[in-house]
C-alpha positions as CSV (number, residue, x, y, z in Angstrom):
1,X,39.3,156.9,61.0
2,X,41.5,160.2,60.2
3,X,40.9,162.2,57.5
4,X,42.4,165.3,55.9
5,X,40.6,167.6,53.4
6,X,43.1,169.7,51.4
7,X,42.0,173.0,50.1
8,X,43.6,176.3,49.2
9,X,42.5,179.6,48.3
10,X,43.5,181.2,44.8
11,X,45.2,184.7,45.6
12,X,44.7,186.1,42.3
13,X,41.5,185.0,41.5
14,X,40.3,189.0,40.8
15,X,43.1,189.0,38.3
16,X,42.6,185.8,36.6
17,X,39.0,186.5,36.2
18,X,39.8,190.1,34.7
19,X,42.3,188.8,32.1
20,X,39.2,186.6,30.9
21,X,36.7,188.7,31.5
22,X,35.8,189.2,27.7
23,X,35.7,185.4,26.6
24,X,32.5,184.0,28.5
25,X,33.4,180.6,30.5
26,X,36.7,181.3,30.1
27,X,37.6,182.0,33.7
28,X,35.9,178.9,35.3
29,X,37.6,176.8,32.5
30,X,40.9,178.1,33.1
31,X,40.6,177.9,36.8
32,X,38.9,174.8,37.4
33,X,41.4,172.8,35.1
34,X,44.2,174.6,37.0
35,X,42.8,173.7,40.3
36,X,42.2,169.7,39.0
37,X,46.0,169.9,37.2
38,X,47.0,171.1,40.5
39,X,45.3,168.6,42.8
40,X,46.5,165.8,40.9
41,X,50.2,166.7,40.9
42,X,49.5,167.2,44.7
43,X,48.5,163.8,45.3
44,X,51.9,162.3,43.7
45,X,53.7,165.3,46.0
46,X,52.0,164.3,49.0
47,X,52.6,160.5,48.6
48,X,56.5,161.4,48.0
49,X,56.8,163.9,50.6
50,X,55.2,160.9,53.1
51,X,57.7,158.8,51.9
52,X,60.6,161.1,52.6
53,X,59.8,161.0,56.2
54,X,58.2,157.5,57.1
55,X,59.0,154.2,55.8
56,X,55.6,153.8,54.5
57,X,55.2,152.2,50.6
58,X,54.8,155.1,48.5
59,X,51.7,153.6,46.6
60,X,49.6,152.5,50.0
61,X,50.2,156.8,51.2
62,X,49.0,157.5,47.7
63,X,45.8,154.9,47.5
64,X,44.4,156.8,50.8
65,X,43.8,159.8,48.4
66,X,40.7,159.7,46.5
67,X,40.5,161.2,43.1
68,X,40.8,165.1,43.0
69,X,37.6,166.9,42.0
70,X,36.6,169.8,40.7
71,X,33.2,171.8,41.4
72,X,33.0,175.3,39.3
73,X,36.0,176.9,41.3
74,X,36.2,174.6,43.9
75,X,38.2,171.8,44.3
76,X,38.7,168.8,46.8
77,X,41.3,166.2,47.7
78,X,41.0,164.0,50.5
79,X,42.8,161.8,52.2
80,X,41.2,159.1,54.4
81,X,42.2,155.9,55.7
82,X,43.1,153.3,58.8
83,X,46.3,153.5,60.4
84,X,48.7,151.7,59.3
85,X,49.6,147.9,60.3
86,X,52.9,148.1,61.2
87,X,53.9,145.2,59.2
88,X,54.3,147.7,56.3
89,X,57.0,149.5,57.8
90,X,60.8,147.8,58.3
91,X,60.8,145.5,61.4
92,X,62.6,142.8,62.9
93,X,63.2,140.4,65.6
94,X,65.4,141.4,68.3
95,X,66.3,138.0,69.4
96,X,65.4,136.1,66.1
97,X,64.9,132.4,66.9
98,X,64.0,132.5,70.6
99,X,63.8,133.3,74.0
100,X,60.8,133.4,74.7
101,X,58.8,136.3,73.3
102,X,61.5,138.9,72.4
103,X,61.1,142.7,71.5
104,X,61.0,143.4,67.9
105,X,62.0,146.8,66.6
106,X,60.0,148.9,63.9
107,X,61.1,151.6,61.6
108,X,58.0,153.8,61.3
109,X,60.2,157.2,61.1
110,X,63.3,156.9,59.0
111,X,66.1,157.0,61.2
112,X,64.3,156.3,64.3
113,X,64.0,152.6,65.2
114,X,61.4,151.9,67.8
115,X,61.7,148.7,70.2
116,X,58.1,147.1,70.9
117,X,58.7,144.9,74.3
118,X,56.2,141.6,74.1
119,X,55.9,141.9,70.5
120,X,56.8,139.3,67.8
121,X,58.0,139.6,64.0
122,X,55.4,137.9,62.2
123,X,53.3,140.6,61.1
124,X,54.3,142.8,63.8
125,X,51.7,142.0,66.4
126,X,51.7,141.4,70.6
127,X,50.1,138.9,72.3
128,X,47.7,139.9,75.0
129,X,47.5,138.6,78.8
130,X,48.9,135.3,79.6
131,X,47.1,134.2,82.3
132,X,43.5,135.3,83.7
133,X,41.3,135.4,80.9
134,X,37.5,135.0,80.9
135,X,35.5,132.3,80.2
136,X,35.3,132.2,76.2
137,X,38.7,134.3,75.2
138,X,41.8,132.6,73.9
139,X,44.2,132.9,76.8
140,X,46.8,134.4,73.9
141,X,44.6,136.9,72.0
142,X,47.1,138.1,69.6
143,X,46.4,142.2,68.3
144,X,47.6,143.6,65.3
145,X,49.7,146.6,66.0
146,X,49.5,150.1,64.2
147,X,51.1,153.2,63.4
148,X,49.9,156.6,61.9
149,X,47.6,156.7,59.1
150,X,48.0,158.7,55.8
151,X,46.2,161.7,56.7
152,X,48.3,161.7,60.0
153,X,51.6,161.7,58.0
154,X,50.8,164.1,54.9
155,X,49.6,166.6,57.9
156,X,52.9,166.2,59.8
157,X,53.6,170.3,60.2
158,X,57.7,169.6,60.1
159,X,58.8,168.6,57.0
160,X,55.6,166.8,55.3
161,X,53.2,169.4,54.6
162,X,55.6,172.6,53.9
163,X,56.3,170.9,51.5
164,X,53.6,169.9,50.0
165,X,52.2,173.6,50.6
166,X,54.9,175.0,48.9
167,X,54.9,173.0,46.0
168,X,50.9,173.8,45.5
169,X,51.4,177.5,45.6
170,X,54.0,177.1,42.7
171,X,52.1,174.3,40.7
172,X,48.7,176.4,40.7
173,X,50.2,179.5,39.8
174,X,51.7,177.6,36.8
175,X,48.8,175.8,35.8
176,X,47.0,179.3,35.6
177,X,49.2,181.1,34.0
178,X,49.4,178.0,31.5
179,X,45.7,178.1,31.0
180,X,45.8,182.2,30.6
181,X,47.9,181.7,28.2
182,X,46.6,178.8,25.9
183,X,43.1,180.6,25.9
184,X,43.9,184.3,25.4
185,X,46.6,182.6,22.4
186,X,43.8,181.0,20.6
187,X,45.4,177.6,21.4
188,X,42.5,176.2,23.7
189,X,38.9,177.7,22.9
190,X,36.3,177.6,25.6
């Protein structure tokens, strides 16, 4: 089962600690809450970024990620899950209505259709060997076909991951500035 752990380093952590050093617990509070806010937003952004490249339901990707967790000044967002069954992607028969076992087409990546020989439309499945099945085996075993897993979609290096990484860095700095300002301005008491 594929797994993707998302983690980042706070570039200006020393600066944040110095600004809030005179208020006990303020730096831990500000950093912890900024990380939690950022990871929550990254969860949504990751699902959207994967959806922009792949023809997969948004909620399928988002649900592959657990709830963001923060322990002190460390945050964790984990994406895990099995590979996506091809029936989740747009698919169709090449020859609807017959001709034996016609190929089916599946569009996993937007703008790119795959033709699957010996597959049939219902759930995008493929039939196994027609002859020579050993004793006790079905002559026509059916195998579900699968695509990528959500962690693999999120970790795609050309389009998806750069979108997430750019967003995360800006969001983390925005949330840190918010909490520092709110604590120093008295809107949040620690």
